[in-house]
C-alpha positions in Angstrom: -10.0 17.4 46.9 -10.2 13.9 46.4 -13.0 14.6 44.0 -10.1 16.9 41.8 -7.8 13.9 41.9 -10.5 11.5 40.5 -11.6 14.0 37.9 -7.7 14.5 36.6 -7.2 11.0 36.3 -10.0 10.5 34.6 -9.0 13.0 32.1 -6.0 11.6 31.6 -7.7 8.1 30.9 -10.1 9.8 28.5 -6.8 11.7 26.8 -4.4 8.7 26.6 -7.4 5.9 25.1 -8.2 9.0 21.9 -4.5 9.7 21.6 -4.2 5.7 21.6 -7.4 5.0 19.1 -6.5 7.7 17.0 -2.2 6.5 16.4 -3.4 3.0 15.8 -6.4 4.7 12.9 -9.3 3.7 14.9 -10.3 7.0 15.3 -10.1 7.8 11.3 -7.6 10.7 10.5 -8.5 14.1 8.6 -7.5 13.2 5.0 -5.5 16.5 2.8 -4.7 16.3 -0.5 -1.2 17.3 -2.5 -3.1 20.9 -3.3 -3.3 21.5 0.3 1.2 21.2 -0.1 1.4 23.0 -2.8 2.9 19.2 -4.4 1.7 19.1 -7.8 -0.4 15.7 -8.5 2.1 13.5 -10.8 0.9 12.1 -14.2 2.6 9.3 -15.6 3.5 9.9 -19.2 2.7 6.2 -19.9 -0.7 4.7 -20.5 0.5 1.2 -21.2 -3.2 -0.1 -21.7 -4.2 2.6 -24.0 -7.1 3.4 -22.2 -7.1 7.6 -22.1 -5.8 7.2 -18.5 -2.4 7.6 -17.4 -0.6 4.5 -15.4 -0.4 6.3 -12.3 -3.9 7.2 -12.3 -4.8 3.8 -13.6 -3.0 2.4 -11.0 -5.3 4.0 -7.6 -8.2 3.9 -9.9 -7.7 -0.2 -10.0 -6.8 0.0 -6.0 -10.2 1.9 -5.5 -11.9 -0.3 -7.3 -10.5 -3.1 -5.6 -11.0 -2.3 -2.1 -14.5 -1.4 -2.9 -15.2 -5.2 -3.3 -14.5 -5.2 0.3 -12.1 -8.2 0.9 -11.5 -10.1 3.4 -8.2 -11.9 4.8 -7.1 -15.0 3.9 -3.8 -16.4 2.4 -4.7 -18.9 0.1 -3.6 -20.6 -3.0 -5.4 -20.3 -6.1 -4.4 -22.0 -9.5 -5.9 -19.3 -11.3 -2.9 -16.6 -9.7 -5.0 -14.0 -8.8 -8.4 -14.7 -5.8 -11.1 -15.4 -7.5 -13.6 -14.8 -4.5 -13.9 -12.5 -1.8 -10.4 -13.1 -0.1 -6.9 -11.7 -0.4 -3.7 -10.1 1.2 -1.5 -7.2 1.0 0.2 -8.2 -2.3 -3.6 -9.0 -4.2 -3.7 -4.8 -3.8 -0.9 -4.2 -5.6 -1.9 -7.4 -8.4 -5.1 -5.6 -9.2 -4.3 -2.0 -9.2 -1.9 -2.4 -11.5 -3.9 -4.9 -13.8 -5.7 -2.1 -14.2 -3.3 0.0 -15.6 -2.3 -3.0 -17.7 0.5 -5.0 -15.8 0.0 -8.4 -15.9 2.3 -9.1 -12.5 1.7 -12.9 -12.3 3.3 -13.0 -15.8 5.5 -10.3 -15.1 7.1 -11.7 -12.2 7.6 -15.1 -13.4 9.3 -14.3 -16.5 11.9 -11.8 -13.9 11.9 -14.7 -12.1 13.2 -17.0 -14.7 15.3 -14.5 -15.8 17.2 -13.9 -12.4 17.1 -16.6 -10.4 20.0 -15.6 -8.7 18.5 -12.6 -7.3 14.9 -14.7 -5.8 15.5 -16.8 -2.9 12.9 -19.1 -4.3 13.8 -23.3 -4.7 10.5 -23.9 -6.6 8.8 -21.6 -9.2 5.5 -21.3 -9.0 3.7 -18.5 -11.2 0.0 -18.8 -9.0 2.2 -17.8 -5.8 4.9 -16.2 -6.5 3.9 -12.4 -7.3 1.7 -12.8 -4.3 5.2 -13.0 -1.7 6.4 -10.0 -0.7 10.1 -10.4 -0.7 9.5 -11.6 -4.5 7.8 -8.2 -5.3 10.8 -6.0 -3.6 13.0 -7.9 -5.9 10.9 -7.3 -9.0 10.3 -3.4 -8.6 14.1 -3.5 -7.8 14.6 -4.4 -11.3 12.0 -3.2 -13.1 10.8 0.2 -11.1 12.0 3.4 -10.0 12.9 3.2 -6.9 11.9 6.3 -4.7 13.1 7.8 -1.0 12.1 5.5 2.1 11.8 9.2 3.7 8.5 9.9 4.8 9.8 13.3 5.9 10.1 14.5 2.0 6.7 14.3 1.4 7.1 16.0 -2.4 8.7 12.6 -3.3 5.5 10.5 -2.4 2.4 10.6 -4.8 -1.2 8.2 -4.9 -0.4 4.8 -7.0 3.5 4.6 -6.0 4.2 1.4 -4.4 5.8 1.0 -0.2 7.2 -2.1 0.3 8.0 -3.2 4.3 9.5 -5.8 5.6 6.6 -8.3 5.1 3.7 -6.3 4.0 3.0 -4.3 0.9 0.6 -1.3 -0.1 -0.1 1.2 -2.9 0.6 4.9 -1.7 -3.0 7.3 -1.4 -3.5 10.5 -2.8 -4.8 11.7 0.4 -2.6 12.6 3.2 -2.2 13.5 6.6 -2.0 16.9 8.8 1.7 17.0 8.3 1.7 15.9 4.2 2.5 12.3 4.6 0.5 10.1 2.7 -1.9 7.2 3.8 -1.5 3.8 2.3 -4.1 1.6 1.0 -3.0 -1.9 2.4 -5.0 -5.1 3.0 -2.8 -6.2 6.3 -5.1 -8.3 8.6 -8.9 -10.0 9.3 -9.1 -7.2 11.8 -8.9 -4.0 10.3 -11.2 -1.3 10.1 -10.3 0.2 6.6 -8.2 -0.1 3.4 -6.9 3.1 3.2 -5.5 4.6 6.3 -2.4 6.9 7.8 0.5 4.3 8.6 3.3 5.6 7.4 4.0 7.8 10.4 4.4 4.8 12.6 5.9 2.2 10.3 9.8 1.6 11.0 10.2 -1.0 8.4 9.9 0.6 5.1 12.5 -1.2 2.5 11.7 0.3 -0.6 9.1 2.8 -2.5 8.6 2.6 -6.2 6.5 3.7 -8.9 5.9 2.1 -12.2 7.9 3.0 -15.3 
């Protein structure tokens, strides 16, 4: 009888441990595509940098190229604005994705701040860092992008290349989805993050914005 009790307890512990590791993305989640849910891929009708690739696709490709460099998480100030070494933070994922499509956030955010100072909670404007702050990007995208649903259950309204903003974090929506059709997010959250593309929308309750470049 004791052996059975011990076995059951061990089994419960193992199940709990696996569930815990899966929930927090330590165990990789299986990836699905739009076609698995009869969702049509969104293709932008804009090609800002005239490279023959639409903006939505260009952003996603740029993000994937950026994370291939395996940036290490560290918040630093750069005279160049954009990090020029092996480090980066969450906002850099978005900035480099958009830069690949022809959108220079450093210049664009600075221009928007100067034109709309009342909307930004900034005492001293600094072009080199302002575009690397989540709160500033939220305001910028509210002013300059298409605002979309923050309800992750509306899976057909989320597309790879979209931008998702959390209270203190930001990332690019992936074109991969979980078994429920909810997309993964390509992001950079901490030095302890195991991979850059994760199934986190299902566990986040602080989404404050979902945008698409127009």
